[in-house]
Residue frames as qw, qx, qy, qz and C-alpha x, y, z in Angstrom:
[[0.612, 0.077, -0.706, 0.347, -13.15, -12.59, -64.04],
 [0.596, -0.743, -0.267, -0.146, -14.34, -12.73, -60.42],
 [0.094, 0.698, -0.499, 0.505, -12.21, -11.01, -57.89],
 [0.678, -0.124, -0.693, 0.211, -10.91, -13.32, -55.16],
 [0.398, -0.488, -0.490, 0.602, -10.66, -10.63, -52.48],
 [0.074, 0.953, 0.291, -0.050, -11.92, -7.10, -52.07],
 [0.513, 0.547, -0.101, 0.654, -9.69, -4.33, -53.25],
 [0.515, -0.597, -0.319, 0.526, -7.93, -2.63, -50.42],
 [0.284, 0.424, 0.150, 0.847, -8.18, 1.11, -50.99],
 [0.145, -0.538, -0.499, 0.664, -9.27, 4.25, -49.23],
 [0.182, 0.817, 0.416, 0.357, -11.67, 6.87, -50.47],
 [0.181, 0.517, -0.199, 0.813, -10.72, 10.46, -49.81],
 [0.193, -0.156, -0.714, 0.655, -11.01, 11.24, -46.09],
 [0.308, 0.088, 0.102, -0.942, -13.79, 13.76, -46.71],
 [0.634, -0.040, -0.554, -0.538, -15.90, 11.18, -48.46],
 [0.508, -0.117, -0.825, 0.220, -15.39, 8.68, -45.60],
 [0.175, -0.256, -0.590, 0.745, -16.34, 11.17, -42.95],
 [0.180, -0.190, -0.303, -0.916, -19.05, 13.08, -44.86],
 [0.595, -0.390, -0.496, -0.498, -22.03, 11.17, -43.64],
 [0.424, -0.055, -0.726, 0.538, -20.73, 10.71, -40.11],
 [0.146, -0.050, 0.301, -0.941, -22.79, 13.61, -38.77],
 [0.618, -0.155, -0.391, -0.664, -26.01, 11.88, -39.80],
 [0.826, -0.272, -0.482, -0.111, -25.57, 9.03, -37.39],
 [0.668, -0.199, -0.433, 0.572, -22.95, 10.13, -34.84],
 [0.135, -0.888, -0.078, -0.433, -23.53, 12.94, -32.48],
 [0.765, -0.623, 0.054, 0.153, -21.37, 11.64, -29.66],
 [0.148, 0.889, -0.430, -0.051, -17.88, 13.13, -29.80],
 [0.523, -0.414, 0.744, 0.032, -16.35, 9.79, -28.77],
 [0.772, 0.370, 0.516, 0.022, -18.03, 8.03, -31.71],
 [0.457, 0.886, -0.074, -0.019, -16.78, 10.75, -34.10],
 [0.179, -0.785, 0.591, 0.046, -13.26, 10.45, -32.69],
 [0.657, -0.168, 0.734, 0.037, -13.21, 6.64, -32.95],
 [0.735, 0.550, 0.396, 0.033, -14.61, 6.53, -36.47],
 [0.277, 0.925, -0.257, -0.041, -12.19, 9.23, -37.62],
 [0.344, -0.615, 0.707, 0.059, -9.31, 7.17, -36.17],
 [0.735, 0.130, 0.663, 0.048, -10.55, 4.05, -37.98],
 [0.597, 0.790, 0.140, -0.009, -10.86, 5.91, -41.28],
 [0.070, 0.891, -0.447, -0.032, -7.35, 7.32, -40.85],
 [0.534, -0.397, 0.746, 0.031, -5.93, 3.92, -39.84],
 [0.768, 0.354, 0.532, 0.029, -7.57, 2.13, -42.79],
 [0.457, 0.885, -0.087, -0.017, -6.31, 4.78, -45.18],
 [0.183, -0.772, 0.608, 0.034, -2.79, 4.39, -43.81],
 [0.671, -0.121, 0.731, 0.033, -2.94, 0.62, -44.13],
 [0.702, 0.616, 0.357, -0.017, -4.31, 0.89, -47.67],
 [0.301, 0.926, -0.229, -0.014, -1.63, 3.36, -48.71],
 [0.143, -0.706, 0.692, -0.039, 1.33, 1.62, -47.11],
 [0.842, 0.106, -0.488, -0.206, 0.10, -1.96, -47.52],
 [0.405, 0.170, -0.741, 0.508, 1.39, -2.53, -44.02],
 [0.603, -0.663, -0.275, -0.348, -0.37, -3.13, -40.68],
 [0.219, 0.385, -0.650, 0.618, 1.04, -2.38, -37.27],
 [0.308, -0.370, -0.809, 0.336, -0.15, -3.39, -33.83],
 [0.001, 0.327, 0.297, -0.897, -1.10, 0.22, -33.19],
 [0.357, 0.088, -0.418, -0.831, -3.17, 0.51, -36.32],
 [0.452, -0.213, -0.847, -0.180, -4.86, -2.80, -35.58],
 [0.202, -0.324, -0.687, 0.619, -5.60, -1.63, -32.00],
 [0.232, 0.119, -0.052, -0.964, -7.55, 1.27, -33.49],
 [0.543, -0.096, -0.623, -0.555, -10.05, -1.20, -35.00],
 [0.469, -0.227, -0.821, 0.232, -10.22, -3.39, -31.91],
 [0.087, -0.219, -0.448, 0.862, -10.87, -0.36, -29.64],
 [0.359, 0.097, -0.181, -0.910, -13.53, 1.11, -31.90],
 [0.513, -0.110, -0.775, -0.353, -15.26, -2.26, -32.38],
 [0.348, -0.271, -0.787, 0.432, -15.81, -2.43, -28.62],
 [0.178, -0.032, 0.143, -0.973, -17.84, 0.82, -28.53],
 [0.328, 0.287, 0.813, -0.385, -21.42, 0.12, -27.49],
 [0.509, 0.537, 0.016, -0.673, -23.04, 1.83, -30.54],
 [0.772, 0.181, 0.602, 0.096, -23.92, -0.95, -33.04],
 [0.554, 0.831, 0.051, -0.008, -23.58, 1.34, -36.06],
 [0.003, -0.861, 0.509, 0.012, -19.98, 2.09, -35.14],
 [0.482, -0.385, 0.785, 0.057, -18.83, -1.38, -34.32],
 [0.779, 0.432, 0.453, -0.042, -20.68, -2.69, -37.41],
 [0.463, 0.870, -0.170, -0.009, -18.72, -0.34, -39.68],
 [0.193, -0.734, 0.651, -0.023, -15.49, -1.20, -37.88],
 [0.704, -0.109, 0.700, -0.035, -16.05, -4.93, -38.09],
 [0.760, 0.613, 0.215, -0.005, -16.74, -4.67, -41.81],
 [0.245, 0.880, -0.405, 0.044, -13.45, -2.83, -42.30],
 [0.415, -0.529, 0.735, -0.080, -11.61, -5.40, -40.16],
 [0.830, 0.183, 0.522, -0.074, -13.15, -8.20, -42.16],
 [0.627, 0.774, -0.081, 0.019, -11.73, -6.69, -45.34],
 [0.027, -0.799, 0.593, -0.094, -8.31, -6.45, -43.75],
 [0.754, -0.246, 0.602, -0.097, -8.51, -10.17, -43.03],
 [0.837, 0.535, 0.114, 0.022, -8.08, -10.75, -46.78],
 [0.450, 0.791, -0.296, 0.290, -4.62, -9.18, -46.61],
 [0.030, 0.607, -0.608, 0.510, -3.15, -9.49, -43.11],
 [0.622, -0.200, -0.750, 0.105, -2.98, -12.57, -40.80],
 [0.157, -0.051, -0.534, 0.829, -2.77, -10.08, -37.87],
 [0.445, -0.097, -0.081, -0.887, -6.21, -8.81, -38.76],
 [0.718, -0.167, -0.621, -0.266, -7.56, -12.42, -38.55],
 [0.476, -0.113, -0.698, 0.523, -6.02, -12.77, -35.06],
 [0.125, -0.001, 0.281, -0.951, -7.70, -9.52, -33.95],
 [0.616, -0.114, -0.365, -0.689, -10.93, -10.81, -35.36],
 [0.636, -0.156, -0.748, 0.107, -10.52, -14.04, -33.35],
 [0.181, -0.060, -0.557, 0.808, -10.18, -11.82, -30.20],
 [0.392, -0.019, 0.036, -0.919, -13.43, -10.13, -30.97],
 [0.697, -0.122, -0.594, -0.384, -15.18, -13.52, -31.48],
 [0.609, -0.213, -0.681, 0.346, -14.11, -14.31, -27.91],
 [0.035, -0.386, 0.203, -0.899, -15.08, -10.97, -26.41],
 [0.025, 0.202, 0.824, -0.529, -17.13, -11.01, -23.18],
 [0.422, 0.361, 0.158, -0.816, -19.95, -9.00, -24.85],
 [0.533, 0.249, 0.805, 0.079, -22.29, -11.39, -26.61],
 [0.435, 0.827, 0.243, -0.262, -23.62, -8.61, -28.86],
 [0.096, 0.797, -0.499, -0.327, -20.16, -7.92, -30.16],
 [0.380, -0.184, 0.891, 0.169, -19.50, -11.67, -30.68],
 [0.554, 0.541, 0.621, -0.120, -22.79, -11.89, -32.62],
 [0.353, 0.886, -0.075, -0.293, -21.79, -9.02, -34.88],
 [0.138, -0.612, 0.728, 0.278, -18.38, -10.56, -35.43],
 [0.504, 0.132, 0.851, 0.059, -20.02, -13.80, -36.45],
 [0.501, 0.737, 0.398, -0.217, -22.34, -11.94, -38.82],
 [0.259, 0.881, -0.298, -0.260, -19.48, -10.11, -40.54],
 [0.573, -0.326, 0.715, 0.233, -17.49, -13.36, -40.91],
 [0.706, 0.518, 0.478, 0.067, -19.10, -13.75, -44.30],
 [0.300, 0.945, -0.125, -0.030, -16.90, -10.87, -45.48],
 [0.390, -0.669, 0.610, 0.168, -13.70, -12.64, -44.52],
 [0.351, 0.400, -0.775, -0.340, -11.79, -15.03, -46.74],
 [0.854, -0.101, -0.346, -0.375, -13.46, -18.43, -47.09],
 [0.668, 0.093, -0.649, 0.351, -10.67, -20.20, -45.22],
 [0.005, -0.193, 0.495, -0.847, -11.10, -17.81, -42.30],
 [0.654, -0.156, -0.029, -0.740, -14.85, -18.24, -42.33],
 [0.857, -0.043, -0.491, -0.151, -14.54, -22.03, -42.32],
 [0.497, 0.136, -0.648, 0.560, -11.99, -21.90, -39.50],
 [0.014, -0.103, 0.458, -0.883, -13.88, -19.50, -37.29],
 [0.578, -0.240, -0.298, -0.721, -17.60, -20.22, -37.88],
 [0.677, -0.216, -0.701, 0.063, -17.49, -23.36, -35.68],
 [0.234, -0.059, -0.535, 0.810, -16.61, -21.12, -32.68],
 [0.346, -0.081, -0.026, -0.935, -19.81, -19.18, -33.35],
 [0.705, -0.160, -0.542, -0.428, -21.81, -22.38, -33.56],
 [0.679, -0.259, -0.632, 0.271, -20.60, -23.41, -30.12],
 [0.016, 0.420, -0.259, 0.870, -20.74, -19.98, -28.43],
 [0.082, -0.249, -0.815, 0.518, -22.42, -19.96, -24.96],
 [0.296, 0.376, 0.212, -0.852, -24.95, -17.36, -26.15],
 [0.548, 0.398, 0.735, 0.018, -27.89, -18.67, -28.20],
 [0.365, 0.877, 0.102, -0.295, -28.09, -15.47, -30.29],
 [0.042, -0.681, 0.646, 0.341, -24.45, -15.89, -31.37],
 [0.407, -0.017, 0.901, 0.148, -25.09, -19.56, -32.26],
 [0.504, 0.665, 0.529, -0.152, -28.23, -18.56, -34.23],
 [0.247, 0.872, -0.216, -0.363, -26.24, -15.92, -36.16],
 [0.165, -0.470, 0.815, 0.296, -23.58, -18.47, -37.02],
 [0.487, 0.262, 0.833, -0.008, -26.25, -20.94, -38.12],
 [0.438, 0.804, 0.253, -0.313, -27.76, -18.27, -40.32],
 [0.099, 0.741, -0.541, -0.384, -24.42, -17.74, -42.05],
 [0.293, -0.177, 0.927, 0.155, -24.14, -21.49, -42.53],
 [0.471, 0.508, 0.710, -0.129, -27.60, -21.48, -44.09],
 [0.349, 0.871, 0.070, -0.340, -26.79, -18.73, -46.53],
 [0.145, 0.759, -0.578, -0.262, -23.34, -19.66, -47.90],
 [0.928, 0.199, -0.305, -0.080, -22.07, -22.73, -49.68],
 [0.139, -0.626, 0.715, -0.277, -19.98, -24.44, -46.96],
 [0.907, -0.030, -0.299, -0.294, -20.59, -28.15, -47.54],
 [0.523, 0.299, -0.676, 0.423, -17.37, -28.99, -45.74],
 [0.191, -0.254, 0.541, -0.779, -19.23, -27.98, -42.55],
 [0.686, -0.185, -0.419, -0.565, -22.14, -30.33, -43.12],
 [0.695, -0.142, -0.680, 0.186, -21.00, -32.99, -40.68],
 [0.209, 0.012, -0.473, 0.856, -20.20, -30.37, -38.06],
 [0.389, -0.155, -0.060, -0.906, -23.64, -28.78, -38.55],
 [0.732, -0.193, -0.565, -0.329, -25.39, -32.13, -38.24],
 [0.560, -0.112, -0.661, 0.487, -23.52, -32.86, -35.02],
 [0.006, -0.041, 0.311, -0.949, -24.36, -29.45, -33.57],
 [0.547, -0.228, -0.326, -0.737, -28.00, -29.93, -34.47],
 [0.717, -0.227, -0.659, 0.005, -28.04, -33.10, -32.27],
 [0.508, -0.263, -0.529, 0.627, -26.66, -31.32, -29.17],
 [0.019, -0.337, -0.042, -0.940, -28.17, -27.84, -29.54],
 [0.112, -0.350, -0.788, 0.494, -30.33, -26.99, -26.51],
 [0.206, 0.440, 0.180, -0.855, -32.15, -23.95, -27.87],
 [0.552, 0.481, 0.681, -0.017, -35.09, -24.63, -30.14],
 [0.330, 0.897, 0.039, -0.291, -34.65, -21.40, -32.05],
 [0.051, -0.683, 0.659, 0.311, -31.12, -22.30, -32.95],
 [0.508, -0.006, 0.857, 0.088, -32.02, -25.90, -33.81],
 [0.568, 0.694, 0.412, -0.160, -34.52, -24.70, -36.46],
 [0.256, 0.887, -0.301, -0.238, -31.87, -22.51, -38.08],
 [0.296, -0.475, 0.810, 0.175, -29.35, -25.33, -37.89],
 [0.627, 0.282, 0.726, -0.027, -31.82, -27.63, -39.59],
 [0.516, 0.833, 0.116, -0.162, -32.25, -25.15, -42.40],
 [0.010, 0.803, -0.560, -0.205, -28.45, -24.77, -42.65],
 [0.499, -0.172, 0.841, 0.118, -28.02, -28.56, -42.89],
 [0.643, 0.561, 0.519, -0.055, -30.63, -28.73, -45.69],
 [0.294, 0.920, -0.167, -0.200, -28.87, -25.86, -47.49],
 [0.183, -0.654, 0.711, 0.184, -25.47, -27.53, -47.24],
 [0.638, 0.091, 0.764, 0.028, -26.90, -30.83, -48.47],
 [0.583, 0.739, 0.332, -0.064, -27.98, -29.05, -51.61],
 [0.046, 0.892, -0.363, -0.264, -24.60, -27.40, -52.23],
 [0.842, 0.439, -0.287, 0.126, -22.09, -28.83, -54.63],
 [0.807, -0.484, 0.013, 0.337, -19.14, -30.21, -52.57],
 [0.638, 0.263, 0.125, 0.713, -16.79, -28.34, -54.89],
 [0.005, -0.851, -0.182, -0.492, -18.22, -24.99, -53.76],
 [0.244, -0.752, 0.386, -0.476, -16.69, -24.94, -50.30],
 [0.901, -0.186, -0.377, 0.107, -15.14, -27.07, -47.68],
 [0.621, -0.749, 0.091, 0.214, -12.71, -27.16, -44.93],
 [0.292, 0.848, -0.441, -0.028, -9.30, -25.77, -45.79],
 [0.947, 0.066, -0.264, 0.169, -6.55, -28.31, -46.11]]
């Protein structure tokens, strides 16, 4: 039987932090990742999320190192399966002033619940930055989301960047081939 959402659990702290030294030499990165691991473990163990624990993820996601905020966004996307507060924090990151962070948030949307993905992907498709829009179109071209077909077709007509239009065209073709029962807008 397929699992509907990822299992929320924490590996032992030592396992989570073991490979940290291979990619993080900056003490600030080490501190932030350690805080994220500890916050995720606490959430997994208590099945409860607080604003302070959520702030740990949001703060670490804003670090300039792509490896760090990629790991953090992946963890936050898992929390979206369990906590509406995590979804709202995710929305905040999709609206962040840094286009690189918004792009990463869009790319990790595929790990969120389908209803969240369907609700938030249109924001990525209308983002002011072409790279964010392209990332959103790539997600739409890889997953069955036929409920977004009309939206994708409309975006294709008004898209000003040729690079994004090409990806939107592929996404439209992909969605046309998807079974309407596979995905759609939440009711």
